C-alpha positions as CSV (number, residue, x, y, z in Angstrom):
1,M,102.1,155.6,94.5
2,R,104.1,155.2,97.7
3,L,105.7,158.6,97.3
4,N,102.3,160.2,96.8
5,F,100.9,158.4,99.9
6,N,103.8,159.7,102.1
7,L,103.3,163.2,100.9
8,I,99.6,163.1,101.7
9,F,100.3,161.7,105.1
10,F,102.7,164.6,105.9
11,L,100.2,167.2,104.7
12,V,97.4,165.8,106.9
13,F,99.8,165.4,109.8
14,G,100.7,169.1,109.5
15,F,97.1,170.2,110.1
16,L,96.9,168.2,113.3
17,V,100.1,169.4,115.0
18,N,101.2,172.9,116.0
19,G,102.5,174.2,112.7
20,H,103.6,177.7,112.1
21,A,103.2,179.5,108.8
22,Q,103.5,183.3,108.6
23,K,100.0,184.6,108.6
24,G,99.7,188.0,106.8
25,I,103.3,188.0,105.6
26,T,104.4,188.2,101.9
27,T,107.9,186.8,101.5
28,F,110.2,186.9,98.5
29,G,112.9,184.4,97.8
30,L,115.3,182.7,95.3
31,N,115.3,179.1,94.3
32,Y,117.9,176.8,92.7
33,K,117.2,173.1,92.0
34,P,119.7,170.9,90.3
35,I,118.0,168.0,88.5
36,I,119.4,164.7,89.7
37,P,119.6,161.8,87.3
38,N,118.3,158.6,88.9
39,R,116.5,155.3,88.0
40,I,113.9,155.6,90.7
41,I,112.0,158.8,89.7
42,G,112.1,160.5,86.4
43,T,113.1,159.8,82.8
44,Y,116.6,158.4,83.0
45,D,117.2,156.2,80.0
46,V,115.1,155.9,76.7
47,P,116.1,153.4,74.0
48,F,115.5,154.1,70.3
49,N,116.3,150.9,68.4
50,D,115.4,149.6,64.9
51,G,117.4,146.6,63.5
52,S,121.1,147.5,63.1
53,F,120.4,151.0,64.2
54,R,120.7,151.5,68.0
55,S,120.4,154.7,69.9
56,S,119.5,156.0,73.3
57,M,119.2,159.1,75.5
58,Q,120.1,159.4,79.1
59,Q,119.2,162.1,81.6
60,R,122.1,164.3,82.7
61,V,122.3,166.8,85.6
62,G,120.0,169.8,84.7
63,N,119.1,173.1,86.3
64,S,116.1,175.0,87.5
65,L,116.5,178.6,88.7
66,G,113.8,181.1,89.7
67,M,112.2,183.5,92.1
68,I,109.5,182.8,94.7
69,I,106.6,184.7,96.3
70,R,105.1,183.2,99.5
71,Q,101.9,184.5,101.1
72,G,101.0,183.4,104.6
73,L,97.3,182.5,104.7
74,T,96.8,181.0,108.2
75,K,98.9,179.9,111.1
76,N,99.6,176.5,109.4
77,I,99.3,177.2,105.7
78,S,101.0,179.4,103.1
79,L,100.5,179.8,99.3
80,E,103.5,180.0,97.0
81,T,104.0,180.9,93.4
82,G,106.8,182.4,91.2
83,I,108.5,181.7,87.9
84,S,111.5,179.4,87.1
85,F,113.7,178.6,84.1
86,T,114.2,174.9,83.8
87,Q,116.8,173.1,81.5
88,R,116.6,169.3,81.0
89,N,119.9,167.9,79.7
90,F,120.4,164.5,77.9
91,N,123.3,162.5,76.6
92,L,122.8,160.9,73.2
93,N,124.3,157.7,71.9
94,F,124.1,156.5,68.3
95,S,125.5,153.3,66.6
96,V,124.8,151.3,63.5
97,D,126.2,147.9,62.4
98,D,126.1,147.4,58.7
99,T,129.0,146.7,56.3
100,V,130.9,149.3,58.4
101,S,130.2,150.1,62.0
102,Y,129.6,153.8,63.0
103,S,129.0,155.3,66.4
104,N,128.7,158.8,67.9
105,N,127.8,160.6,71.1
106,G,126.2,164.0,71.7
107,K,124.2,166.2,74.0
108,V,120.9,168.0,73.8
109,R,118.9,170.3,76.1
110,F,115.2,171.0,76.4
111,V,114.1,174.2,78.2
112,A,110.9,175.4,79.8
113,Y,109.5,178.2,81.9
114,E,107.5,177.1,84.9
115,I,104.9,179.0,87.0
116,P,104.1,176.9,90.1
117,V,101.2,177.2,92.5
118,K,101.7,175.3,95.7
119,C,100.0,174.9,99.1
120,L,102.5,174.7,102.0
121,V,102.1,173.2,105.5
122,F,104.6,173.9,108.2
123,I,105.5,171.7,111.2
124,R,107.6,173.3,113.9
125,L,110.5,171.2,115.0
126,G,112.4,173.7,117.1
127,K,112.7,177.4,118.0
128,Q,113.9,178.2,114.4
129,L,113.6,174.9,112.5
130,Y,110.5,174.0,110.6
131,M,109.5,171.0,108.4
132,N,107.9,172.1,105.1
133,N,105.5,169.9,103.1
134,S,103.8,171.1,99.9
135,I,101.8,169.9,96.9
136,G,100.5,171.7,93.9
137,A,100.8,172.1,90.1
138,S,102.7,174.2,87.6
139,F,102.0,175.7,84.2
140,N,104.9,174.9,81.9
141,Y,105.7,176.9,78.7
142,F,108.1,175.3,76.2
143,P,109.4,178.0,73.9
144,S,110.9,175.9,71.1
145,D,111.7,172.5,69.5
146,V,115.2,171.1,69.3
147,S,117.3,169.7,66.5
148,V,120.9,168.5,66.2
149,D,123.0,166.6,63.5
150,F,126.1,164.5,63.9
151,P,127.8,164.0,60.5
152,I,129.6,160.8,59.5
153,K,130.3,161.5,55.9
154,S,129.0,164.1,53.4
155,N,125.8,162.1,52.7
156,E,125.6,160.1,56.0
157,Y,124.8,161.3,59.5
158,F,123.0,160.7,62.8
159,S,120.4,163.2,63.9
160,L,117.9,164.0,66.7
161,E,114.7,166.1,66.5
162,G,112.5,167.0,69.5
163,A,109.1,168.3,68.9
164,R,107.1,169.7,71.9
165,L,103.6,168.2,72.0
166,N,102.1,171.5,73.3
167,R,103.4,174.9,74.0
168,V,101.8,175.0,77.4
169,Q,101.3,171.9,79.6
170,G,100.7,171.2,83.3
171,A,102.6,169.1,85.9
172,M,102.1,167.9,89.5
173,L,104.5,169.2,92.1
174,A,105.4,167.7,95.5
175,D,108.1,169.0,97.9
176,I,109.4,168.1,101.3
177,G,112.2,169.8,103.2
178,F,113.4,171.8,106.2
179,E,113.6,175.5,106.8
180,Y,115.8,177.4,109.2
181,R,114.5,180.9,110.0
182,T,116.7,183.7,111.4
183,K,115.4,187.1,112.6
184,R,117.8,189.2,110.5
185,N,119.4,187.0,107.8
186,G,116.4,185.5,106.2
187,Y,115.3,181.9,105.9
188,F,117.3,179.0,104.5
189,Y,115.6,175.9,103.0
190,F,116.9,172.5,102.0
191,G,114.8,169.7,100.6
192,G,113.7,167.6,97.7
193,A,111.1,168.1,94.9
194,F,109.4,166.0,92.4
195,N,108.0,167.3,89.1
196,L,105.6,165.0,87.2
197,P,104.1,166.3,83.9
198,F,100.5,165.2,83.4
199,T,101.3,163.9,79.9
200,S,104.3,163.5,77.7
201,I,105.9,166.8,76.9
202,V,108.0,166.1,73.8
203,T,108.4,163.5,71.0
204,F,112.0,162.7,70.2
205,A,113.0,161.2,66.9
206,M,116.5,159.6,66.5
207,A,117.6,158.9,63.0
208,Y,120.4,157.4,60.9
209,E,120.3,159.0,57.4
210,Y,122.3,157.8,54.4
211,T,121.2,159.2,51.1
212,P,118.6,158.3,49.8
213,H,117.6,156.1,52.8
214,E,116.9,156.7,56.5
215,I,116.0,154.9,59.7
216,V,113.9,156.9,62.2
217,V,112.7,155.8,65.6
218,R,110.3,158.0,67.6
219,E,109.4,158.0,71.3
220,N,107.3,160.2,73.6
221,V,109.2,161.5,76.7
222,R,107.3,162.6,79.8
223,G,110.2,164.5,81.3
224,S,109.5,163.9,85.0
225,Y,112.4,164.7,87.3
226,L,113.7,164.7,90.9
227,T,115.6,167.7,92.3
228,V,117.5,168.9,95.3
229,D,115.7,172.0,96.4
230,L,117.7,175.0,97.7
231,R,115.9,178.2,98.6
232,Y,116.6,181.5,100.4
233,Y,113.8,183.9,101.6
234,F,114.4,187.5,102.5
235,N,113.2,188.7,105.9
236,E,109.8,190.4,105.8
237,K,107.9,192.0,108.7
238,P,104.2,191.2,109.2
239,R,101.6,193.8,108.4
240,V,100.3,195.5,111.4
241,E,96.5,195.3,111.5
242,Q,94.7,198.4,112.8
243,K,92.7,197.8,115.9
244,R,89.0,198.5,115.7
245,K,87.8,201.3,117.8
């Protein structure tokens, strides 16, 4: 809630000061956002335990890469969209204590394609330096489920299955950062971004299977994450409006 309040404050503040979006300019750019594991924002650690069977998954560094289209609407406001490929990565830990103790580790990834729609407000801090605040939503497409096995013996193994809850889901987006604009070499942006799916995106099932028995523990994972936001925009010239006679 505190994060949301701060973002709303910056958006409102941007309307009150002398901001500077690029009215009438369509700008194209590239975006790379490493997903940062943390315990403050996002899904970091999810336990899956049942009796002697203990397992967990921890968020690893992930990646989001895409292209951006920005349209200047007014002096203060721009609209931005595009498409990104996002890969969430997780470490897996399995262990069971019975007559014999077994343990194993593994990795799994869960991918999505995201189409964001964001409203941006700019605050001018210097001749070429701007503060950028934005909020919006994205449409996320999850192309497939995931499954991985970790054998112990011929009839005994650990496994994980991840089933997407829907092919298409939505998420709230919030960004804050700084943009340095040059006249010939484009615009350079550095900031942070938060992606919060409206609901859980996937059900993960961790299992210990030993013929003919099995122990299965299921949990829904929301998949929210925090990123460092790196962008580059190509220089575009404003459209020249014809004067009325």
